[in-house]
N, C-alpha and C positions, 0 to 999 in steps of 0.2 A: 109149429114143431121147434123145440129148443135144440137147434143143432149143436150149440156151444156145449151142452151137457151131454147129448146122446152120441155125438160122433166128432171126435177131435179132428182138426184139420191139419194134416201134414203139410210140409212146405211144397211138396209136388214138384214135379220136373219143370224146368224151364222150357220156352217155346222151341229150342233147338234140340231137346232131348228125344222126343217121340221119333221112333224109327221103324222101318219095316213096312211092307206094303199091306194095305187092307182093302178088301173089295172096293176099290177106289171109286168106282162109278156109281156106287149106290149112294142115293140122296139121303137115306136114313140109316140108323144104327142097325146092327146086324143080330145083336143078342142082348139079353137083359132088357127086353123092350118094356117100356112104361106104360103100355096100353091096358093095364089090368094087372093081375098078378103074373109078372114075367117068368119065363122059363129060366131060373137062375139056381145057383147053388144056395139052398136054404140054410147053410150053416151060418151063417151070419145073421059161303055164306053170301042184285039187279041194279040197274042204273037209277040215279035219282033224276027227278025232273030237271035239275040244273046240270046234269052230267055232261050234256052237249056243250054247255058253256064252260066247263071246267077246263079252261086253257091254262094249266098250272104246271108247277113243277114240285116235286116232292121235297119236303123239309127234312131236317135231321131226323125227325121221328121215324119215317118210314125207312129211312137208310138203316137206322139202328134195328128196326124191326127185322129187316132183310137179313141182318147179321146175327141177331139174337135168337129169334124164333124160328128155329129151323130143324127141330128134332122129331119130326113124325115118325113113329115106329113103323116098321114093316112086319109083316107076319109071314110065316113059312112053316115048313114041317116041324112040328114039335113046339111051336110058339103058342103062347097063350092067346085066346081070342081078344079082339079089341073090346074096350069097354062099350056097353050098350049105349044108344044115342042118348044124350043128355049133355049137361054143361061140360063135363070132362071130355067127352068125345069131341064136342064143338071146339074146345080149347085146343085139343091135340090136333084137329084138322087145321085149325089156323096156325098153330106152331109149325106143322109140317109145310104149309104153303109159304111161310115167312110173311104172314099177313096179321093185322091187328086181331086181338081176342077181345071179346067183351070182358070188362072187369069182373063181372060176378062169375062168368066161366073161368077166367084166369084164376080166381080165388078158389074155385072148386077144383081146379087142377092141382094148385099148390097143396090144397088139404089132402086130396087123393095120393099125391106122391109122398107126402110126409107120413101118412098112414103106412103106406106100402114100405117105405124105408125102415120104419120101426121094426118090421119083421124081416126085411131083406136088406140089411146095410150094405151088402157087397154087390148090390145092383148098380154098376157104374152108369148105365144108360138113364136109370131113374134120377140118380144124382144130377146128371147133365140136364135133364128136362126140368128138375126143380130149380137148378141155378138159373137157367134161362128165363124160366117163369118169374123167379124173384126179380131179375134185371128188368124184365118188362113192367112188372108191377111198380118197380121204382120210378121207371121213366114215365109211366102213364100218371102216377099220382104225385110225382114229385116228392116222394118219401125216400130220401137218400139212404135211410137206415136199411133198406132192402139190399143195397149193393154189397156190403160185407157178407151178408147171408148168400147172396148169389155167388160171390168169389168162393166162399168156403165150401158150398156144394159143388161147384165145378172143379175146384182143386181136389176135393175128396174123390170125384169121379176119376181124376187122373191118377190119384193114388191107388185106387182099386184097379185100374187098367192103365198102366203108364205107357203102354205101347198101342199105336194104332187107334188111338181114342180121338178121332176127328171131331165127334160131337162135342166133347168137352173143349177142344181147341177153338171150335166155331163159337161156342158160348162165351169163352173168355175174350175172344176178339170182339164180339158184340158188346160185351160188358165194358170193355175198355172204351169203345166208341161212345157208349152211353155216358161214361164219366168224363169224356172229352180228352182222354189219354190216347193220342193217335199213334204215338210211337209204339206203345205197348200193343195196341190193336194190330198194327202192322206186323210185329213179331209173331203174335199168335195166328194171324190170319195166314201168313207166309208159311208158318210150320204146318197148318192144315193142309194148304195147297200143295206143299212138298209131298205130303203123305198121299193125297188124293186130288190129283190135278184136274180130274174130270167131275169132281163133286162140286156143285154150284154154290153151297152154302156159306163158304168163307168169303165170296166175292163182294157181297154187299158191304161188309165191314171193311174190306180193303179198299173199295171205292172212296168211302168215307174217310178213311185213315190217309190215304194218299193225298186226298184233297186238303186235310187239315195240315199235312206236313208240306204242302206246296209243292208236290211232285206231279204236275198236271199230265205228264207223260204217262207215268205208271197208272193215274187214274184212268186214262183212256185205254189202256191195255186191259185193265181189270174190268172195266165196263164192257168192253168188246167180248171178253171171255164170258162174262155173266150173260150177256144177251144170247150168246151162242148155245150156252148150256141150258138156261132156264127161262124161256119166255113166259110172260104172265102177268098179271097186275102188279105184284110186289116189284118185279124186275123193272117193269115200265115206270113205276114211281121213282126208283132209284135213278133210272136213266133220265128222267125229266129233270131231276135236280142237277145232275151232272151237265145235262145240255144247257140249262139255264146259267150255270157258272161259267160255261164257254161262250156265252152270248147267243145261243142258238134258240131264240125264243119260239119260233115256228116248230122246231123239233121238240122242245120242252112241251109245248101245248099238245101237240099230237100224242106224245107219250103219255101224259097224264090223262088225257081224254081217253086214250085206250085203257088205261089202269081203272079209271072210273067206270067205263062200261063194263068191265070184266068183275067189278066188285060183287061178291056173292053174299055178304052179310052186312047187316047195319053197321057194325063196327069198322068194316073196311070202308064202306061208302062214307061214313062220317069223317074218317081219317083222310080220305081224298078231297072231300069238300073243304076240310080245314086247310089242307095244303093249297087247294084252289083259292080260297080266300086270302091266304098269306101272299100268293103270287100276284093276284089281282091287286092287292094292296101296293106290292112292290112296284107294280106298273103304273099306280096312280088311280086305279078304277075303285074309288071308295064304295060306291053302291053296289057294285058287283061283289067286292070282297064282302061287304056286310051280308049280302044275300046268301054267299056261300057259308059264312060262319054261321048264320041262323040255321040254315039247313042242316049243317053238321050237328049242332046241339039238339035240333028236333029229331034227327036221325038216331043219335046216340047221346043221351044227356050226360054220359061220362066223358065226352070229348071236351075236357075243360080248357085246353088251349084255345079253342074257338070262342070261349067266353071273353077272354082277353082281347081276342081279335075284334070281337064286336065292340069292345070299349074303345079300341084304337080307331076303328072306322066311325063310330058314333061321334067321337071327339071331333073328327075332321069334318063331319056334317053339321057341327054346331049344336048337337044334342047332348049337352054337357052333363046333365043330371043323369041321363040314361047311360052315358059313357062311364060316369063314376060307379054307378051301381053295377055295371057290368064288370069292370075291373075289380071291385070289391068283392063280388061273388066268386070270380075267378081265383082271387088270392085266398079266399076263404076255403075253397075246394082244392086247389092246386098251388100252394105258396112257392112260386118260382122267382129267383132274384130279377130276371130280366123284366118280368111283369111288374114287379114292385118299383123298379126303376122308371119304368114308363108311367106308371101312375103318379110317382113323385114329380116327374117333369110336367105332367098335366096339371097337378096342384100348383106348381111354380108358375106355369103359364096363367093360371086363373088367379094369381095374386094371393095364394095361401101359403106363404113360407113355412108356417108351423106344420102344416100337414105334409108338406113336401119334405121337411126335415124328418118327419117321422118315417117316412117311406124310405128315405135314404138310410136311415138307422136299420130298418128292417132288411134292406138289401145287405149291409154288412152282416147282420145276424144270420141270414139265409146263406151267405156265402161262408161264413165260419162253419156253420152246421153241415153244409155239403162237404166242405174240405175235410172234415173230420171223418167222413165216409169215402174219401179218395176221389171226390168230383172237382173237376178243373172249372172254376167259374172266373178266372182271372181276367178274361175279356170284359165281362160286366163290371167287375170290381175296377178294372183300369179306366173304364169310361166314366165310372162314378167319381173316382179320385180326380181324374183330369178335369171334370166339368164342375164338381160340387164339393171337392175335397182338397186334396194335396197333389198338384200335378207331378212334382218331383217323385212322390211315391207311386204315382201311376207309371212314370217312366221306368222306375227300377223294377216294378213288377212285370211290366210288359216287355222289358229287355230280357228277363229271365224266361218268359213265355216264348219270346221269339228264338232264343237258344235252344229251347225244347222242341218247338214245332213251328217252323217258320212258314206258315200259310198266309194267304192273302188277307184274310180277315185280321190276323195279328199285325200285319204290315200296316194296314189302315189305323188300327187302334194306337199302335206305337207311335206312327207318324203324328197323329192328333195330340197324344200326350205330349210328345216333344214339342209341338206348336204352343200347347198351353203352357209349357214350362219356359218358353222364350227361344228355343233352339229352332228357328224356322229353316235354316240352311240343312240341317240333318232331317228335319221332319219332311222336307220336300222329297228327299231320297226315298223315304219309305212310301209317301203318298203316290210318288210316280209309279212305284212298283205295283200298286193295285190296279193300274191300267196298262201295264206292260205284258203284252201277250207272250213274250218270251218266258214270263215267270207265271204264266196262267192268269193274268189279270185280264179277263175278258168280260166279266160280268158287268152289266150295266147297273150301277147302283147309284142312287141319288145321294146316299150318305158319303160314299167314296168321293163322288165328284165335288160334293160340297166341302169336304175337308180339304181336297187339294186346291180349290178355288180360294178358300180363305187363307191357306198357307202362301200361295202365290201373291195373293193381294197385299199381305204384310211384307212380303219381299220385294214389292214394287213391280211385280210382273202383271201388268194390268191387263194385257191382251189374254194370256192364258187364263188368268183370274176371272175375267168376264165370261169367257167361254165356259168354263167349268161350273161356275155358279149358275149359269143359264141352263147348262145341261142338267144340273141337279133338279131344277124346277121343272124341266121338261119331262124328266123321267117320272118324277113324283112330285106334284106342286105342294103336297102337304106331308113331306116325308117325316117331319117332326114338329111337335107344337112349339118347340123353342128355335129350331134351326131354320125351318123354312122361312119364318118372317124375317130371320137374320139374313138369309140369303138374298131376299128381295131388297132389304135395306142396303147390303153391301153392293148389289147391282146398281142401285140408284145413285149411291155415292160414287161409284166408278164412272157413271154416265154412258152416253152413247159412244161407240168407237168413232174414231176420227173419219171424216169423209176422205175418199181415195184421192180426189184433186183431178183436174182435167189433164189429159195427155199433153205432154210437151211437144210443140211443133217440131223440135229437133229430133224427136223420136226417143227421147229417154223419159222414163216415168218417175215422177216425183215419189220419194219414199214416204210411206206413212209416218206419222209423227211417233208412233210407238217402236219403230224399227222392227227388228226381227221377232218380237214377242209373240205376234200373232201367228207365227208358223206352227205352234204346237198342235196338238190334237184337233183335227178338222171336225170331229164329231160334234163339238160344241160351238159351232160357228155362229150362233145367233147374238144379236146385239141385246144390250140390257134394256129391259122394259122401264119406261118412265124416264124422268129427268135426274140429273144429279142432285145429291142431297148430302147433308152432313154425314161424315163417316160414323157409323154406329159405335157407341162406347165399348166397354170391355168385350173381350171375345166372348161369344155366347157359348153355353155348354152344348156338348154333343155326346149323348149316351145312347142315342138310337141303336137298337141292335144291328148286328151284322146282317147283310142283306140275305133274306131267304129267297128261294125261286118264285117268280111272279107269273101269273096267268097270262101268257100272251095271247093277244087277240089276232084275227086274221088281219093281213096288211090292208084289206079293203074296208075293214069295219072300223067305224070311229069307236072311241072309248065310251062306254055307257056314262061314265062320269069321271071328271078329274078328281083324284083321290088324295087322301091325307097322307102326311109322312109319318115315318116311324119315329 
């Protein structure tokens, strides 16, 4: 449907404008329902064999789904009957549950609403459903051109019904999360909650928005409210991600296991398996992550993010040809900047600089394409410039990003860019923040620990550097094809920590040679493996993606395989 020609988009009210109560407790819209020809003014989806092992946390994808796909229609006296069972009905059911919809069903829903709106252009709820479906189509296929269509449809819904339109507000909050615009997501989500505080559908987007803005206290409040209002698989997936970000591995594992057990469609199951693979990867369990990624693709071939995950895991296992094929297939089906950057760094590791440069150029092209559609890819571009381009340009971009949304992931990226640009003193301020619980830095990330360790090493803080580099390798021994080897070299160059020395008969203890440097974070108190070696040459690049939740295992169970790094 050519919305641009058929329905001009008014500016629409801002997030603070909607006012007046609306049947606030209802989880679905009240009128103009999109479940068939709505009653309007005519003037105008079981558990996979791996589910019990899915100790994972939900990635950004399910958080977005929870905030975007929330518009299941209700029926009541005078309402048109719901669509007969089929692709549209299945997609509407997924939409209402905040769960993934199969791409063919999603396309059918989009076509159905487009057709309906040609005859009923004043149906605000159908505009809202169409907008959220466009946003999900964009996210699932990495086709950013759907995002402006989504915004236009959602703002049209607000124009048709400017008051009490929580469905449109929820859709706009989820759209902003999908674009990486957390401040706007917060504004729309809070406007929806103000209208209907007992309606659950705005809270998934708010959890992600508060996380992106570094407001961990608000994240906890929003999550608690969501869990109280809407138990179920999609909510458990949101909770798993939030728990992982707070360092609560066991809780994250339990939450995502419950989500996987409650999956009712192949698309849901594939999404949870993909997240399980991502989290297993973050924990360093390569084989387990590969098993989950393969199961996700087997369950739903359209779960394209799992193909790139297979490439990551296969590269860590030394199966390079298979890894390259998996990455190339993933990019052909879902061209995402982060995946192109990962493939470029794999080429660089393999000694193929020409192929690596081609991927880095592709990253810049994809970022430009996405930016034209309102998508914020500044973290990916910042890592690319810091490691393979102009570090000062990376600092400039990431400072602006920090001003907009000062989350933990941005603090890590900006700290690393400052280090690459030669400003280690200021870099350490940001790197420290990523592990500061007062600012929400509770996630255990190999990438964050590596960045901090390298910055401390260049500042001559050998004790903390040794601990954080060792911690990075303990969390995930292969967290990056370029950086994990650099971490091992740096540890070898630092050598073993000094011996403590025998107690002094006078009762005083001899101070260690490194003074007080060793008193920093006790979580990484292991010595460096191997003997000292020459300090590695130039600072290695680091563009691994910001940590996504990992599949925690039971404390008593050993890791099935120590896995590769991002």
